[in-house]
SERO-4910 file (N, C-alpha, C, O; in steps of 0.05 Angstrom, whole numbers):
BEGIN
 pado doro    nc1    nc2    nc3   cac1   cac2   cac3    cc1    cc2    cc3    oc1    oc2    oc3
  Unk    A   1167   -812   -165   1146   -817   -193   1135   -846   -184   1147   -860   -169
  Unk    A   1113   -852   -197   1113   -885   -190   1095   -892   -207   1087   -872   -218
  Unk    A   1082   -913   -216   1063   -926   -242   1072   -919   -262   1056   -903   -272
  Unk    A   1094   -924   -279   1098   -906   -306   1087   -883   -314   1072   -876   -333
  Unk    A   1097   -872   -293   1096   -839   -295   1118   -836   -315   1133   -853   -324
  Unk    A   1116   -803   -319   1148   -793   -343   1135   -767   -340   1112   -757   -340
  Unk    A   1167   -759   -334   1171   -729   -332   1191   -727   -349   1207   -745   -353
  Unk    A   1193   -700   -363   1218   -676   -363   1227   -653   -351   1213   -633   -349
  Unk    A   1258   -656   -340   1257   -639   -324   1278   -623   -333   1300   -634   -337
  Unk    A   1275   -598   -336   1299   -571   -341   1290   -547   -330   1274   -529   -330
  Unk    A   1331   -565   -312   1326   -528   -301   1314   -540   -280   1304   -562   -278
  Unk    A   1317   -507   -255   1306   -525   -223   1332   -533   -203   1357   -535   -205
  Unk    A   1313   -538   -182   1331   -565   -164   1303   -571   -148   1284   -557   -142
  Unk    A   1309   -602   -141   1306   -612   -130   1322   -628   -122   1344   -636   -131
  Unk    A   1299   -637    -89   1320   -649    -71   1314   -690    -69   1326   -708    -57
  Unk    A   1300   -689    -79   1304   -722    -79   1293   -734   -103   1279   -751    -92
  Unk    A   1290   -737   -129   1271   -759   -140   1272   -786   -146   1292   -792   -159
  Unk    A   1259   -804   -141   1256   -821   -143   1236   -839   -157   1213   -837   -150
  Unk    A   1246   -863   -183   1237   -862   -200   1223   -894   -185   1235   -906   -168
  Unk    A   1206   -899   -193   1194   -928   -188   1173   -950   -208   1156   -942   -223
  Unk    A   1177   -971   -203   1148   -981   -225   1146   -974   -255   1123   -974   -264
  Unk    A   1162   -969   -270   1168   -969   -291   1166   -937   -308   1155   -934   -330
  Unk    A   1179   -915   -292   1179   -894   -295   1202   -887   -312   1222   -901   -315
  Unk    A   1197   -865   -324   1217   -851   -340   1229   -823   -334   1212   -805   -334
  Unk    A   1253   -815   -329   1258   -782   -329   1275   -774   -354   1287   -792   -366
  Unk    A   1275   -748   -362   1294   -743   -381   1300   -720   -367   1285   -700   -369
  Unk    A   1322   -720   -350   1337   -687   -353   1355   -678   -365   1374   -686   -379
  Unk    A   1346   -657   -356   1369   -637   -376   1377   -611   -367   1367   -599   -348
  Unk    A   1401   -597   -388   1423   -576   -378   1401   -566   -359   1377   -567   -366
  Unk    A   1413   -553   -329   1403   -531   -308   1395   -543   -291   1391   -532   -269
  Unk    A   1391   -571   -296   1380   -582   -268   1406   -586   -240   1430   -580   -238
  Unk    A   1393   -594   -227   1401   -585   -199   1388   -620   -187   1366   -620   -198
  Unk    A   1389   -637   -178   1382   -660   -166   1393   -663   -144   1413   -673   -153
  Unk    A   1397   -663   -119   1417   -681    -96   1416   -704    -92   1435   -715    -80
  Unk    A   1391   -720   -100   1389   -745    -93   1363   -757   -119   1338   -757   -119
  Unk    A   1385   -767   -141   1374   -783   -165   1377   -814   -156   1398   -826   -153
  Unk    A   1348   -825   -154   1357   -856   -144   1330   -867   -169   1306   -861   -170
  Unk    A   1345   -883   -184   1318   -896   -211   1316   -929   -199   1337   -942   -196
  Unk    A   1283   -944   -192   1286   -966   -189   1275   -977   -192   1253   -968   -190
  Unk    A   1275  -1002   -198   1249  -1011   -203   1228  -1016   -233   1204  -1017   -235
  Unk    A   1253  -1019   -256   1252  -1023   -284   1248   -995   -282   1225   -996   -274
  Unk    A   1254   -967   -284   1256   -942   -292   1271   -940   -300   1286   -960   -299
  Unk    A   1280   -915   -314   1291   -911   -332   1293   -885   -328   1273   -870   -330
  Unk    A   1327   -874   -318   1337   -834   -314   1358   -842   -346   1371   -861   -354
  Unk    A   1352   -818   -355   1366   -811   -385   1376   -783   -380   1359   -766   -384
  Unk    A   1402   -774   -370   1408   -750   -351   1437   -740   -379   1460   -749   -384
  Unk    A   1420   -716   -392   1427   -714   -419   1450   -694   -395   1474   -697   -397
  Unk    A   1441   -677   -378   1458   -660   -370   1442   -651   -347   1417   -651   -348
  Unk    A   1460   -641   -316   1458   -654   -279   1472   -645   -265   1490   -659   -254
  Unk    A   1470   -625   -261   1484   -628   -233   1474   -645   -217   1450   -645   -221
  Unk    A   1482   -669   -188   1470   -688   -181   1504   -691   -149   1528   -695   -148
  Unk    A   1487   -685   -136   1497   -700   -112   1512   -731   -108   1537   -736   -108
  Unk    A   1487   -751   -106   1485   -776   -104   1455   -789   -124   1431   -786   -122
  Unk    A   1477   -804   -142   1459   -821   -159   1459   -860   -143   1477   -875   -135
  Unk    A   1433   -861   -145   1437   -896   -112   1409   -903   -149   1390   -890   -156
  Unk    A   1424   -936   -163   1410   -934   -183   1411   -966   -163   1428   -978   -149
  Unk    A   1378   -971   -171   1365   -995   -146   1360  -1017   -173   1371  -1018   -195
  Unk    A   1338  -1034   -160   1333  -1059   -179   1345  -1056   -204   1368  -1053   -211
  Unk    A   1313  -1057   -222   1332  -1072   -243   1319  -1046   -265   1302  -1046   -283
  Unk    A   1338  -1019   -252   1336   -996   -272   1354   -996   -292   1371  -1012   -300
  Unk    A   1345   -965   -300   1381   -971   -323   1383   -946   -328   1361   -937   -335
  Unk    A   1403   -927   -329   1407   -905   -340   1433   -901   -346   1456   -909   -341
  Unk    A   1416   -881   -360   1438   -862   -388   1456   -834   -381   1449   -811   -383
  Unk    A   1474   -841   -374   1493   -811   -371   1503   -804   -397   1517   -819   -410
  Unk    A   1498   -782   -404   1512   -760   -421   1534   -740   -411   1556   -737   -421
  Unk    A   1526   -728   -393   1537   -706   -382   1531   -703   -352   1513   -714   -338
  Unk    A   1549   -688   -347   1534   -685   -313   1558   -679   -294   1581   -676   -300
  Unk    A   1543   -678   -264   1560   -684   -249   1557   -697   -233   1533   -694   -229
  Unk    A   1565   -712   -218   1562   -736   -197   1575   -732   -181   1596   -723   -189
  Unk    A   1575   -734   -162   1596   -732   -136   1593   -766   -123   1617   -770   -117
  Unk    A   1582   -784   -118   1579   -798   -105   1558   -824   -119   1535   -822   -109
  Unk    A   1559   -841   -134   1549   -860   -138   1553   -887   -122   1571   -898   -110
  Unk    A   1520   -893   -131   1514   -934   -105   1491   -945   -134   1471   -935   -144
  Unk    A   1512   -973   -141   1490   -982   -160   1496  -1006   -141   1515  -1012   -127
  Unk    A   1467  -1019   -147   1464  -1047   -125   1440  -1061   -148   1429  -1051   -168
  Unk    A   1440  -1090   -133   1417  -1111   -153   1434  -1116   -170   1458  -1123   -173
  Unk    A   1402  -1109   -190   1413  -1111   -218   1413  -1091   -239   1412  -1098   -262
  Unk    A   1415  -1059   -231   1407  -1043   -240   1432  -1034   -266   1453  -1046   -267
  Unk    A   1427  -1015   -281   1459  -1022   -296   1457   -987   -304   1436   -975   -304
  Unk    A   1479   -976   -308   1475   -945   -318   1503   -952   -342   1522   -967   -339
  Unk    A   1497   -934   -364   1510   -937   -382   1516   -903   -388   1502   -883   -388
  Unk    A   1546   -909   -394   1562   -874   -387   1577   -873   -412   1592   -890   -421
  Unk    A   1567   -846   -424   1578   -833   -449   1597   -833   -447   1601   -809   -451
  Unk    A   1627   -846   -443   1644   -816   -440   1660   -831   -472   1651   -849   -487
  Unk    A   1687   -817   -473   1718   -815   -492   1733   -833   -481   1747   -847   -495
  Unk    A   1733   -836   -452   1744   -855   -430   1734   -843   -412   1715   -830   -406
  Unk    A   1767   -857   -399   1754   -876   -354   1785   -876   -349   1804   -871   -365
  Unk    A   1785   -881   -322   1804   -885   -310   1785   -893   -279   1766   -879   -275
  Unk    A   1790   -911   -262   1793   -923   -243   1806   -932   -222   1817   -954   -224
  Unk    A   1806   -922   -206   1822   -918   -181   1813   -933   -164   1805   -918   -145
  Unk    A   1808   -966   -156   1795   -979   -134   1794   -979   -106   1777   -989    -91
  Unk    A   1826   -962   -100   1826   -950    -75   1811   -920    -64   1801   -912    -42
  Unk    A   1814   -907    -92   1809   -886    -87   1779   -879    -73   1762   -897    -68
  Unk    A   1774   -847    -67   1745   -832    -72   1744   -839    -48   1749   -860    -36
  Unk    A   1733   -807    -38   1719   -811     -9   1713   -829     12   1713   -825     37
  Unk    A   1708   -847      0   1699   -865     17   1711   -897     25   1703   -913     42
  Unk    A   1744   -897     -6   1767   -921    -11   1742   -940    -19   1737   -959     -4
  Unk    A   1727   -937    -38   1710   -957    -45   1718   -949    -82   1705   -960   -101
  Unk    A   1734   -936    -86   1736   -920   -117   1736   -900   -117   1729   -887    -97
  Unk    A   1744   -887   -144   1741   -869   -148   1753   -866   -175   1777   -868   -181
  Unk    A   1728   -859   -194   1723   -859   -228   1721   -835   -238   1699   -824   -237
  Unk    A   1744   -820   -251   1743   -805   -275   1741   -808   -302   1737   -832   -307
  Unk    A   1742   -800   -313   1736   -799   -343   1730   -761   -357   1730   -737   -350
  Unk    A   1728   -776   -376   1702   -741   -399   1686   -756   -413   1686   -779   -421
  Unk    A   1669   -731   -415   1643   -732   -434   1649   -743   -449   1673   -744   -456
  Unk    A   1626   -757   -462   1634   -755   -512   1619   -730   -509   1633   -711   -503
  Unk    A   1595   -726   -513   1584   -694   -518   1597   -676   -503   1582   -659   -511
  Unk    A   1609   -667   -492   1617   -636   -487   1652   -638   -483   1664   -616   -479
  Unk    A   1661   -654   -482   1688   -657   -471   1698   -645   -445   1719   -633   -443
  Unk    A   1685   -647   -429   1687   -647   -398   1691   -664   -379   1679   -685   -377
  Unk    A   1710   -655   -362   1719   -679   -346   1684   -685   -324   1663   -672   -321
  Unk    A   1696   -716   -312   1674   -725   -288   1697   -737   -270   1721   -740   -273
  Unk    A   1679   -742   -253   1704   -761   -237   1665   -767   -219   1647   -763   -235
  Unk    A   1661   -774   -200   1654   -795   -190   1658   -817   -150   1669   -838   -156
  Unk    A   1655   -816   -136   1658   -835   -118   1639   -861   -111   1616   -860   -102
  Unk    A   1653   -884   -116   1636   -902   -103   1627   -916    -83   1637   -937    -75
  Unk    A   1609   -904    -74   1594   -916    -53   1601   -938    -38   1608   -932    -15
  Unk    A   1602   -965    -45   1606   -992    -53   1615   -999    -67   1610   -993    -90
  Unk    A   1647  -1026    -53   1660  -1031    -70   1660  -1046    -99   1676  -1050   -117
  Unk    A   1620  -1052    -92   1615  -1062   -121   1598  -1047   -142   1592  -1053   -166
  Unk    A   1593  -1026   -127   1579  -1004   -143   1594   -995   -180   1585   -981   -198
  Unk    A   1613  -1008   -179   1629   -998   -205   1625  -1011   -229   1625  -1004   -252
  Unk    A   1619  -1044   -211   1603  -1070   -221   1571  -1060   -241   1561  -1075   -257
  Unk    A   1561  -1037   -237   1537  -1031   -251   1549  -1007   -263   1538   -985   -263
  Unk    A   1575  -1013   -275   1568   -991   -304   1572   -994   -322   1595  -1002   -323
  Unk    A   1560   -992   -349   1574   -996   -374   1578   -977   -397   1562   -963   -409
  Unk    A   1616   -982   -400   1623   -952   -417   1609   -965   -442   1604   -986   -453
  Unk    A   1604   -934   -445   1590   -936   -479   1620   -922   -496   1632   -905   -484
  Unk    A   1629   -928   -521   1648   -913   -525   1642   -883   -544   1618   -886   -551
  Unk    A   1650   -860   -555   1645   -853   -570   1643   -866   -595   1659   -884   -601
  Unk    A   1620   -857   -617   1620   -873   -645   1657   -875   -669   1666   -891   -685
  Unk    A   1665   -851   -657   1693   -856   -679   1708   -880   -667   1722   -894   -680
  Unk    A   1704   -884   -644   1723   -915   -636   1714   -934   -634   1730   -953   -635
  Unk    A   1685   -941   -630   1677   -962   -639   1666   -971   -670   1659   -991   -682
  Unk    A   1669   -940   -675   1678   -953   -715   1700   -957   -724   1702   -966   -747
  Unk    A   1720   -951   -712   1747   -964   -722   1756   -976   -712   1776   -987   -722
  Unk    A   1747   -981   -686   1749  -1016   -680   1736  -1038   -701   1747  -1059   -707
  Unk    A   1712  -1029   -711   1692  -1048   -728   1706  -1046   -755   1713  -1063   -771
  Unk    A   1709  -1026   -755   1738  -1024   -787   1758  -1047   -791   1760  -1066   -807
  Unk    A   1776  -1035   -765   1794  -1058   -762   1797  -1078   -756   1820  -1084   -750
  Unk    A   1775  -1102   -754   1768  -1114   -744   1751  -1127   -777   1747  -1150   -771
  Unk    A   1745  -1124   -796   1725  -1132   -816   1763  -1124   -835   1770  -1139   -853
  Unk    A   1778  -1104   -828   1795  -1104   -845   1822  -1131   -847   1835  -1139   -866
  Unk    A   1820  -1139   -814   1832  -1161   -812   1822  -1188   -824   1836  -1205   -835
  Unk    A   1789  -1189   -818   1786  -1216   -828   1788  -1219   -858   1791  -1240   -869
  Unk    A   1785  -1195   -870   1782  -1195   -906   1809  -1204   -908   1809  -1224   -922
  Unk    A   1842  -1195   -898   1864  -1206   -896   1862  -1230   -897   1865  -1242   -918
  Unk    A   1857  -1242   -875   1858  -1274   -869   1851  -1295   -899   1862  -1315   -907
  Unk    A   1833  -1284   -907   1818  -1300   -922   1830  -1290   -949   1822  -1300   -970
***
């Protein structure tokens, strides 16, 4: 996909999906993508997908809500927002010895795990907590501020 193309994918099997030059893709349940590769200011919203490899490149932004991802590779200025209730990172674990990320998806409560392809891949992931945890932290902070006054 190039030049601001958009796509909604529900079901089916795709060998390789590369999004470039401000393209965007929404991937829904029943979809299998062997290699998902957002690049060059593109956006990928993954609501549920089975993916062997997610390679996040350039200035891309990826939102992961649920799915299966065996390998993750993040480089350059790419960001991956991962919506989970919890996570654990073992920096020496995984298939490649560059880290193993495990956790629980927020929307479904299903477990996930991903092998980091390079040592700095984990640095490209931003964890978005489920709303109730965020609300609890916010309210606790407000009460603390109120008590100090």
